[in-house]
MARVO-436276 format. One record per residue (C-alpha): x negated, z, y negated; residue number from 1; residue in three letters. Coordinates in steps of 0.02 Angstrom, whole numbers. Last residue first. Layout:
MARVO-436276
> X;Z;Y;NUM;ala $
...
end
This chain:
MARVO-436276
> -806;1068;178;589;ser $
> -776;1072;-40;588;arg $
> -583;1093;-7;587;arg $
> -623;1255;99;586;ser $
> -737;1317;0;585;val $
> -600;1302;-145;584;ser $
> -461;1346;-29;583;lys $
> -527;1480;-7;582;asn $
> -585;1542;-157;581;trp $
> -437;1553;-259;580;asp $
> -492;1535;-450;579;val $
> -369;1598;-535;578;thr $
> -469;1783;-559;577;ala $
> -601;1672;-642;576;phe $
> -550;1612;-796;575;ala $
> -490;1791;-824;574;ala $
> -673;1855;-783;573;arg $
> -766;1699;-902;572;val $
> -663;1718;-1058;571;ala $
> -664;1922;-1024;570;thr $
> -847;1886;-989;569;trp $
> -888;1836;-1189;568;asp $
> -1072;1813;-1168;567;val $
> -1196;1847;-1335;566;met $
> -1169;2019;-1268;565;glu $
> -1282;1970;-1074;564;phe $
> -1283;2201;-1022;563;thr $
> -1438;2200;-957;562;val $
> -1391;2420;-902;561;arg $
> -1338;2322;-768;560;asp $
> -1518;2294;-691;559;leu $
> -1603;2444;-715;558;glu $
> -1446;2530;-610;557;arg $
> -1484;2404;-474;556;lys $
> -1672;2423;-465;555;leu $
> -1631;2585;-457;554;thr $
> -1518;2607;-299;553;lys $
> -1617;2472;-228;552;leu $
> -1784;2582;-246;551;ser $
> -1929;2569;-346;550;ala $
> -2082;2466;-324;549;gly $
> -2160;2486;-118;548;ile $
> -2347;2585;-174;547;gly $
> -2500;2542;-232;546;tyr $
> -2556;2348;-279;545;lys $
> -2509;2396;-469;544;asp $
> -2649;2556;-469;543;gly $
> -2756;2412;-462;542;ala $
> -2688;2312;-622;541;thr $
> -2605;2121;-653;540;ile $
> -2417;2151;-550;539;gly $
> -2385;2046;-477;538;ala $
> -2206;1932;-531;537;his $
> -2062;1933;-436;536;gly $
> -1917;1937;-574;535;met $
> -1833;2093;-494;534;ile $
> -2009;2166;-462;533;gln $
> -2051;2131;-616;532;glu $
> -1926;2186;-712;531;val $
> -1940;2380;-652;530;ile $
> -2133;2386;-659;529;tyr $
> -2106;2349;-878;528;lys $
> -1995;2489;-838;527;glu $
> -1782;2444;-946;526;ile $
> -1779;2426;-1140;525;pro $
> -1654;2370;-1173;524;val $
> -1738;2230;-1263;523;asp $
> -1884;2184;-1118;522;arg $
> -1712;2156;-1003;521;ala $
> -1658;2037;-1127;520;leu $
> -1819;1962;-1137;519;asp $
> -1835;1964;-941;518;lys $
> -1688;1880;-910;517;phe $
> -1711;1771;-1073;516;asn $
> -1886;1682;-1004;515;his $
> -1784;1665;-817;514;arg $
> -1620;1582;-911;513;leu $
> -1739;1447;-979;512;ser $
> -1763;1382;-799;511;his $
> -1614;1324;-802;510;phe $
> -1676;1214;-945;509;ala $
> -1732;1252;-1165;508;ile $
> -1895;1163;-1170;507;arg $
> -1804;964;-1194;506;pro $
> -1687;1001;-1342;505;asp $
> -1556;895;-1314;504;lys $
> -1427;1055;-1334;503;ser $
> -1292;1180;-1302;502;val $
> -1140;1048;-1213;501;val $
> -1225;895;-1171;500;lys $
> -1395;941;-1143;499;asp $
> -1357;1082;-1028;498;ile $
> -1248;1012;-963;497;leu $
> -1354;862;-902;496;arg $
> -1472;1006;-848;495;asn $
> -1387;1093;-729;494;gly $
> -1350;912;-650;493;val $
> -1566;908;-613;492;arg $
> -1578;1074;-592;491;ser $
> -1440;1057;-431;490;ala $
> -1508;899;-397;489;ala $
> -1681;958;-337;488;gln $
> -1631;1121;-286;487;cys $
> -1653;1133;-99;486;leu $
> -1818;1073;-67;485;lys $
> -1874;988;70;484;asn $
> -2022;896;1;483;phe $
> -1895;717;60;482;lys $
> -1767;790;-39;481;asn $
> -1662;949;39;480;pro $
> -1449;970;27;479;arg $
> -1349;1097;-96;478;leu $
> -1178;1071;-46;477;asp $
> -1193;1238;103;476;pro $
> -1191;1350;-85;475;phe $
> -1226;1524;24;474;leu $
> -1286;1447;184;473;arg $
> -1219;1470;342;472;thr $
> -1035;1417;347;471;gln $
> -897;1446;409;470;gly $
> -754;1431;333;469;asp $
> -715;1612;319;468;ser $
> -899;1662;317;467;lys $
> -908;1548;130;466;leu $
> -756;1624;101;465;ala $
> -805;1796;182;464;glu $
> -957;1738;16;463;val $
> -850;1690;-105;462;tyr $
> -756;1864;-105;461;asn $
> -894;1934;-150;460;glu $
> -957;1858;-289;459;phe $
> -794;1872;-341;458;gly $
> -828;1879;-579;457;leu $
> -828;2088;-549;456;ala $
> -953;2053;-461;455;leu $
> -1036;1950;-611;454;val $
> -1031;2064;-677;453;leu $
> -1069;2209;-587;452;asn $
> -1248;2103;-562;451;his $
> -1324;2062;-388;450;ile $
> -1496;2154;-346;449;pro $
> -1593;2051;-295;448;ile $
> -1728;2117;-157;447;met $
> -1900;2050;-154;446;arg $
> -1980;1912;-86;445;arg $
> -2093;1829;-286;444;ser $
> -2232;1948;-250;443;thr $
> -2308;1819;-59;442;glu $
> -2329;1669;-205;441;asn $
> -2166;1538;-225;440;lys $
> -2043;1556;-98;439;val $
> -1971;1474;46;438;val $
> -1841;1608;109;437;ala $
> -1875;1671;271;436;asp $
> -2004;1852;279;435;ile $
> -1891;1910;115;434;gly $
> -1783;1858;-27;433;leu $
> -1639;1976;24;432;asp $
> -1493;1941;-123;431;leu $
> -1382;2096;-142;430;tyr $
> -1275;2203;-106;429;leu $
> -1283;2390;-183;428;val $
> -1161;2516;-68;427;gly $
> -1285;2578;13;426;gly $
> -1358;2421;75;425;asp $
> -1276;2276;65;424;arg $
> -1328;2114;123;423;lys $
> -1348;1919;48;422;val $
> -1468;1871;191;421;asn $
> -1358;1826;328;420;ala $
> -1258;1711;178;419;ile $
> -1440;1593;176;418;glu $
> -1478;1593;12;417;thr $
> -1601;1409;-66;416;gln $
> -1511;1392;-187;415;gly $
> -1571;1581;-298;414;ile $
> -1745;1541;-255;413;glu $
> -1729;1373;-319;412;glu $
> -1669;1403;-448;411;ile $
> -1793;1525;-515;410;arg $
> -1733;1710;-520;409;ala $
> -1682;1784;-679;408;gly $
> -1578;1895;-635;407;asn $
> -1412;1915;-743;406;thr $
> -1432;1713;-813;405;leu $
> -1510;1650;-656;404;gly $
> -1347;1728;-529;403;leu $
> -1219;1652;-684;402;leu $
> -1314;1481;-700;401;phe $
> -1316;1441;-487;400;leu $
> -1174;1517;-463;399;trp $
> -1053;1381;-601;398;ala $
> -1184;1251;-506;397;leu $
> -1127;1307;-333;396;thr $
> -934;1277;-395;395;leu $
> -976;1145;-513;394;asp $
> -1010;1029;-371;393;gly $
> -1177;970;-325;392;val $
> -1208;770;-289;391;ser $
> -1155;657;-183;390;asp $
> -970;738;-111;389;arg $
> -957;811;-290;388;arg $
> -831;944;-291;387;glu $
> -746;915;-450;386;ser $
> -718;1114;-562;385;trp $
> -582;1072;-676;384;glu $
> -463;1217;-593;383;lys $
> -635;1314;-627;382;pro $
> -571;1320;-792;381;arg $
> -686;1430;-913;380;leu $
> -849;1417;-827;379;phe $
> -896;1254;-784;378;leu $
> -779;1187;-974;377;asp $
> -905;1279;-1073;376;ser $
> -888;1483;-1146;375;ala $
> -1083;1517;-1039;374;phe $
> -1140;1390;-1134;373;leu $
> -1095;1427;-1318;372;gln $
> -1123;1577;-1299;371;thr $
> -1300;1532;-1188;370;leu $
> -1340;1434;-1376;369;glu $
> -1262;1561;-1492;368;asp $
> -1386;1662;-1437;367;asp $
> -1534;1545;-1431;366;leu $
> -1606;1515;-1248;365;phe $
> -1770;1538;-1185;364;pro $
> -1887;1433;-1232;363;arg $
> -1974;1326;-1091;362;arg $
> -2151;1236;-1120;361;gly $
> -2182;1045;-1201;360;gly $
> -2375;1091;-1255;359;thr $
> -2379;1298;-1211;358;asn $
> -2488;1256;-1105;357;lys $
> -2586;1132;-1233;356;ser $
> -2621;949;-1206;355;tyr $
> -2623;812;-1357;354;gly $
> -2803;736;-1251;353;glu $
> -2809;834;-1104;352;ile $
> -3026;913;-1096;351;arg $
> -3122;871;-921;350;ile $
> -3242;1076;-891;349;gly $
> -3252;1044;-732;348;thr $
> -3204;871;-626;347;gly $
> -3399;837;-608;346;ser $
> -3424;978;-469;345;asn $
> -3601;997;-409;344;ala $
> -3711;1013;-223;343;glu $
> -3540;899;-150;342;ile $
> -3502;964;33;341;trp $
> -3545;1157;-10;340;arg $
> -3365;1242;51;339;asn $
> -3327;1268;-125;338;tyr $
> -3382;1121;-206;337;phe $
> -3274;1024;-85;336;ala $
> -3116;1100;-127;335;his $
> -3157;1103;-311;334;thr $
> -3175;899;-314;333;leu $
> -3005;906;-222;332;leu $
> -2910;1015;-342;331;ala $
> -3016;905;-495;330;gln $
> -2959;738;-423;329;leu $
> -2738;830;-440;328;his $
> -2808;917;-603;327;gly $
> -2825;765;-659;326;val $
> -2663;682;-636;325;arg $
> -2588;849;-690;324;arg $
> -2663;851;-858;323;lys $
> -2588;665;-883;322;val $
> -2431;772;-858;321;ser $
> -2458;885;-957;320;ala $
> -2526;755;-1137;319;pro $
> -2360;648;-1098;318;ala $
> -2391;510;-1060;317;val $
> -2344;351;-1186;316;lys $
> -2224;296;-1284;315;pro $
> -2137;157;-1351;314;gly $
> -2200;-43;-1292;313;arg $
> -2249;-142;-1150;312;leu $
> -2363;-267;-1152;311;glu $
> -2506;-191;-1050;310;arg $
> -2366;-128;-935;309;cys $
> -2415;-267;-806;308;ala $
> -2618;-269;-795;307;ala $
> -2595;-49;-803;306;met $
> -2467;-92;-649;305;arg $
> -2593;-186;-549;304;ala $
> -2732;-49;-582;303;asn $
> -2616;67;-494;302;phe $
> -2564;-37;-366;301;thr $
> -2379;-61;-411;300;leu $
> -2231;-14;-318;299;ala $
> -2199;110;-493;298;arg $
> -2189;-99;-586;297;tyr $
> -2035;-100;-461;296;ala $
> -1960;10;-561;295;leu $
> -1987;-24;-719;294;pro $
> -2080;82;-853;293;met $
> -2048;236;-939;292;ala $
> -2214;356;-992;291;lys $
> -2267;196;-1046;290;pro $
> -2443;202;-966;289;leu $
> -2639;224;-1052;288;ser $
> -2628;414;-1038;287;ala $
> -2683;380;-840;286;val $
> -2805;262;-915;285;ala $
> -2864;380;-1020;284;asp $
> -2848;533;-850;283;arg $
> -2956;407;-755;282;phe $
> -3112;348;-863;281;asn $
> -3164;539;-902;280;tyr $
> -3135;530;-721;279;leu $
> -3275;425;-657;278;his $
> -3347;485;-828;277;asp $
> -3370;646;-753;276;gly $
> -3450;579;-629;275;ser $
> -3380;564;-442;274;ile $
> -3578;491;-330;273;gln $
> -3506;677;-191;272;ala $
> -3329;604;-173;271;val $
> -3445;443;-94;270;pro $
> -3349;293;-159;269;met $
> -3152;233;-136;268;asp $
> -3145;131;-305;267;gly $
> -3120;156;-491;266;ala $
> -2963;125;-511;265;phe $
> -2881;70;-291;264;asp $
> -2941;224;-291;263;ile $
> -2888;350;-394;262;phe $
> -2743;250;-377;261;asp $
> -2709;308;-212;260;glu $
> -2822;481;-233;259;val $
> -2646;502;-359;258;thr $
> -2520;464;-235;257;thr $
> -2584;562;-118;256;gly $
> -2595;708;-229;255;thr $
> -2440;687;-288;254;glu $
> -2368;666;-65;253;his $
> -2489;836;-54;252;ala $
> -2408;934;-218;251;gly $
> -2234;892;-141;250;gln $
> -2269;969;57;249;gln $
> -2357;1129;-24;248;gly $
> -2569;1142;28;247;pro $
> -2603;1218;170;246;ala $
> -2666;1389;178;245;pro $
> -2781;1399;274;244;thr $
> -2853;1190;233;243;lys $
> -2774;1017;328;242;asn $
> -2691;947;141;241;arg $
> -2849;1009;89;240;trp $
> -2959;924;224;239;glu $
> -2854;772;217;238;thr $
> -2888;732;64;237;leu $
> -3068;738;81;236;leu $
> -3086;590;214;235;glu $
> -2982;502;61;234;gly $
> -3105;535;-90;233;leu $
> -3220;497;56;232;leu $
> -3373;600;133;231;met $
> -3546;486;149;230;asn $
> -3612;625;50;229;pro $
> -3560;773;129;228;arg $
> -3679;930;104;227;leu $
> -3666;1084;235;226;arg $
> -3868;1030;286;225;thr $
> -3947;1048;453;224;glu $
> -3999;860;423;223;thr $
> -3930;679;464;222;pro $
> -4014;530;383;221;arg $
> -3935;403;304;220;phe $
> -3994;245;244;219;pro $
> -4032;201;80;218;ser $
> -4082;33;51;217;ala $
> -3957;-38;194;216;ile $
> -3827;86;71;215;leu $
> -3900;1;-104;214;ser $
> -3899;-179;3;213;arg $
> -3697;-133;39;212;leu $
> -3660;-95;-122;211;asp $
> -3733;-276;-187;210;ala $
> -3627;-372;-52;209;gln $
> -3470;-287;-95;208;glu $
> -3492;-332;-292;207;arg $
> -3544;-534;-217;206;glu $
> -3396;-515;-91;205;ile $
> -3277;-478;-241;204;ala $
> -3326;-577;-367;203;val $
> -3290;-722;-229;202;thr $
> -3125;-642;-168;201;val $
> -3104;-679;-344;200;ala $
> -3177;-836;-375;199;glu $
> -3057;-869;-222;198;thr $
> -2883;-795;-287;197;leu $
> -2911;-935;-432;196;ser $
> -2919;-1083;-355;195;trp $
> -2772;-1031;-253;194;asp $
> -2681;-1023;-407;193;asn $
> -2738;-1180;-453;192;asp $
> -2680;-1290;-291;191;ser $
> -2529;-1199;-281;190;ser $
> -2425;-1066;-221;189;arg $
> -2340;-928;-321;188;val $
> -2369;-765;-297;187;ile $
> -2231;-632;-260;186;asp $
> -2169;-654;-95;185;gly $
> -2254;-501;-30;184;phe $
> -2284;-605;172;183;gly $
> -2188;-581;322;182;ser $
> -2247;-514;470;181;gly $
> -2212;-300;460;180;glu $
> -2370;-290;513;179;ser $
> -2457;-394;357;178;arg $
> -2568;-554;400;177;phe $
> -2452;-661;270;176;asp $
> -2494;-527;139;175;gly $
> -2523;-663;-7;174;his $
> -2718;-618;-3;173;ile $
> -2717;-632;183;172;trp $
> -2677;-822;169;171;ala $
> -2778;-804;-9;170;ile $
> -2925;-770;133;169;met $
> -2871;-861;255;168;his $
> -2874;-1014;202;167;glu $
> -3044;-1010;82;166;ala $
> -3124;-1137;198;165;met $
> -3022;-1235;168;164;phe $
> -3006;-1205;-17;163;leu $
> -3233;-1241;-50;162;val $
> -3184;-1393;81;161;glu $
> -3084;-1455;-41;160;asn $
> -3200;-1395;-191;159;arg $
> -3365;-1481;-185;158;pro $
> -3496;-1366;-101;157;arg $
> -3630;-1311;-124;156;thr $
> -3597;-1126;-197;155;arg $
> -3443;-1093;-151;154;val $
> -3505;-1159;12;153;val $
> -3681;-1022;22;152;arg $
> -3562;-875;-39;151;leu $
> -3452;-912;80;150;trp $
> -3586;-940;228;149;val $
> -3681;-742;145;148;asp $
> -3541;-653;131;147;gly $
> -3539;-552;299;146;pro $
> -3746;-505;265;145;leu $
> -3897;-581;326;144;his $
> -4053;-537;224;143;ser $
> -3995;-349;208;142;pro $
> -4037;-363;388;141;asp $
> -3899;-212;443;140;met $
> -3971;-48;570;139;ala $
> -3938;57;408;138;ala $
> -3798;21;410;137;phe $
> -3745;61;601;136;gly $
> -3840;202;554;135;ala $
> -3733;229;431;134;pro $
> -3568;201;548;133;ser $
> -3470;22;523;132;pro $
> -3551;-33;678;131;asp $
> -3532;-199;739;130;asn $
> -3492;-274;538;129;phe $
> -3510;-481;545;128;leu $
> -3624;-609;515;127;ser $
> -3587;-802;502;126;val $
> -3747;-912;567;125;arg $
> -3711;-1082;499;124;ala $
> -3747;-1238;638;123;gly $
> -3652;-1389;600;122;gly $
> -3598;-1339;407;121;leu $
> -3421;-1393;430;120;lys $
> -3366;-1292;593;119;ser $
> -3485;-1142;476;118;ala $
> -3359;-1145;334;117;ala $
> -3205;-1109;487;116;ala $
> -3300;-968;533;115;glu $
> -3355;-898;369;114;glu $
> -3159;-882;336;113;ala $
> -3147;-825;508;112;trp $
> -3270;-665;437;111;tyr $
> -3235;-641;281;110;val $
> -3114;-493;297;109;asn $
> -3235;-325;326;108;ser $
> -3341;-432;163;107;leu $
> -3189;-437;51;106;ala $
> -3104;-241;120;105;pro $
> -3300;-172;98;104;phe $
> -3291;20;46;103;arg $
> -3125;48;142;102;asp $
> -3253;-33;295;101;leu $
> -3288;169;335;100;arg $
> -3100;156;410;99;ser $
> -2936;208;331;98;gly $
> -2868;84;210;97;arg $
> -2813;-73;233;96;his $
> -2682;-87;143;95;leu $
> -2752;-46;-37;94;ala $
> -2876;-233;30;93;ser $
> -2729;-351;-11;92;ala $
> -2669;-248;-171;91;arg $
> -2847;-267;-267;90;thr $
> -2867;-450;-159;89;leu $
> -2695;-470;-292;88;ala $
> -2752;-375;-459;87;ala $
> -2903;-462;-463;86;glu $
> -2790;-649;-461;85;ala $
> -2674;-570;-608;84;gln $
> -2854;-522;-705;83;thr $
> -2909;-684;-672;82;ala $
> -2759;-751;-755;81;thr $
> -2627;-832;-625;80;leu $
> -2557;-1005;-665;79;lys $
> -2342;-955;-709;78;lys $
> -2196;-997;-563;77;gly $
> -2135;-853;-627;76;ala $
> -2116;-746;-463;75;ser $
> -2130;-581;-527;74;arg $
> -2010;-587;-630;73;glu $
> -1892;-666;-529;72;ala $
> -1938;-527;-410;71;ile $
> -1900;-387;-517;70;ala $
> -1725;-506;-545;69;thr $
> -1692;-503;-348;68;arg $
> -1721;-320;-327;67;ala $
> -1588;-297;-456;66;ala $
> -1485;-404;-361;65;ser $
> -1508;-258;-201;64;phe $
> -1454;-136;-296;63;arg $
> -1322;-203;-372;62;ala $
> -1283;-216;-234;61;glu $
> -1305;-51;-162;60;leu $
> -1215;24;-286;59;glu $
> -1062;-109;-229;58;ala $
> -1046;-28;-95;57;asn $
> -1052;143;-130;56;ala $
> -889;108;-268;55;ala $
> -796;22;-108;54;thr $
> -874;161;35;53;phe $
> -793;307;-56;52;val $
> -623;234;-50;51;arg $
> -610;194;125;50;arg $
> -703;311;230;49;ala $
> -570;396;119;48;glu $
> -444;323;212;47;gly $
> -555;339;356;46;pro $
> -583;533;372;45;asp $
> -730;610;425;44;lys $
> -807;610;280;43;thr $
> -1006;626;187;42;glu $
> -1002;463;128;41;leu $
> -1179;459;209;40;ser $
> -1307;295;198;39;lys $
> -1428;194;277;38;lys $
> -1492;47;230;37;trp $
> -1581;-40;357;36;leu $
> -1732;-173;338;35;gln $
> -1857;-12;267;34;arg $
> -2042;-91;183;33;gly $
> -2027;23;70;32;gly $
> -1853;-43;-30;31;phe $
> -1942;-191;-123;30;glu $
> -2059;-234;-1;29;asp $
> -1887;-282;95;28;arg $
> -1765;-406;-16;27;leu $
> -1861;-558;51;26;pro $
> -1796;-511;239;25;lys $
> -1593;-448;154;24;pro $
> -1596;-279;183;23;ile $
> -1459;-238;337;22;gln $
> -1326;-115;299;21;arg $
> -1216;57;346;20;arg $
> -1105;133;232;19;leu $
> -1070;296;331;18;tyr $
> -939;355;425;17;tyr $
> -928;540;506;16;thr $
> -886;532;673;15;gly $
> -1019;651;705;14;thr $
> -1083;543;906;13;asp $
> -1005;366;882;12;pro $
> -1063;377;688;11;his $
> -932;263;617;10;arg $
> -977;131;486;9;trp $
> -875;83;343;8;pro $
> -825;-113;318;7;glu $
> -839;-283;290;6;ala $
> -1015;-276;373;5;met $
> -1128;-368;229;4;ala $
> -1191;-538;326;3;val $
> -1373;-535;367;2;met $
> -1480;-692;307;1;met $
end
């Protein structure tokens, strides 16, 4: 076992210090198979690194401890139930996806077990998949299939001989043949447990043989039709990901996760065979899961996760989450239908109990709530700003809230802004969400003037301080997540602030400022087309599609008419006047 490093590790090229430790081999499955834990300490100063290292190392030790506890709980020496044995087989099967044999995980892995049995039986003929194509299936002899020897041994031989044959499949279920080189380690080896796994394999072989015989009886015959009756859901997922325009990274990832869960739940059947019953049953299964569950459960396959959560109490998954998961499958089926790969779209009309577009939706802040928010220490005590190195700093958070309130932009739109895109035209300072910006849709590409209220707080001085510090982004402490989204952490921290100083009402969040801006602009009133242009909303009439919109000067003039009187701007200006922007920016670097 590797011993934890006693000191921070310094990168030889960058000089940045890291916490760098080997993950103990038995715990690697709990960390996604990773062997090495490496986390930047965000400093090049050795003294600061040692200080930060202590907390980071303690946090990692806590994660190791939690992983050991989760494994120990799963590895309790109980006799496997039939459901647990089936879940273990399903997990092993899920690791062997990627070919036409995905539908036959037991039959495609039983060959070596049958070879072992043949040596005992003498003369037993073992069959295997030589050609996993539709034509290969059609050429198979239904009286001599993979799994026949297994079933013969199970039905005619004593238990000890059955277990001798089953050893290969038992080891496969335990994960002993994985490329990582180590088993799962969460199933205790015992005669009773081996027998439970053997029985689960037998049930799977009988089921897969029935499916295989059906394929042999109804062989695929090539035609000129566009229909793709043998397209599996995994293949459809690949086609959908490669469509134009391509789906976003996060949407593609979440859809892939839903597909894995659906295949585990219903089987990797051809898309054309997916019925409304499959989708409704999956809907109900998703809705039965708890809203919160241990992290270890989330790593389980879907059926195993349902089994593990059966006894958990508490609120169930929100209808909006169920809608999103079913919606992933509906999007795939719609894509297949529009390309005429399937004759009918079974995904239409799936109802979600308790869901409506307004369920759990956002609402604007009330005036008193905005007063509370902008009277908090974040805006009135800038000398107490904290610049956390592992999250968004208070300096960034304050500007995000101020910009979000005064122009209604989405947090990701503001957060991604490059300094080069803070521009001036005809005396108007504005943010240019142009061709380089990652936006929700094409109408979101726009120029957003900076409100006079924000300029009065020293926004231009802040921008100049960033330039002097050599920064290229308006908020350099925002770091992208795995989907290349910059503001996930900022949104989370901002919503925690709202919970702390305003209300824990789940309907109000940073995005509520967008609703407030639109309502306040209507109250002024400002022309609808100008509000939509500032906010990046698409027009809905044919006339809305003509012209390039109002000029920057017009947008600026109208924007400044919204005064946000519920905020004590005098107090905020007095507080921001005490900020040395050069020092604040350099302290964050």
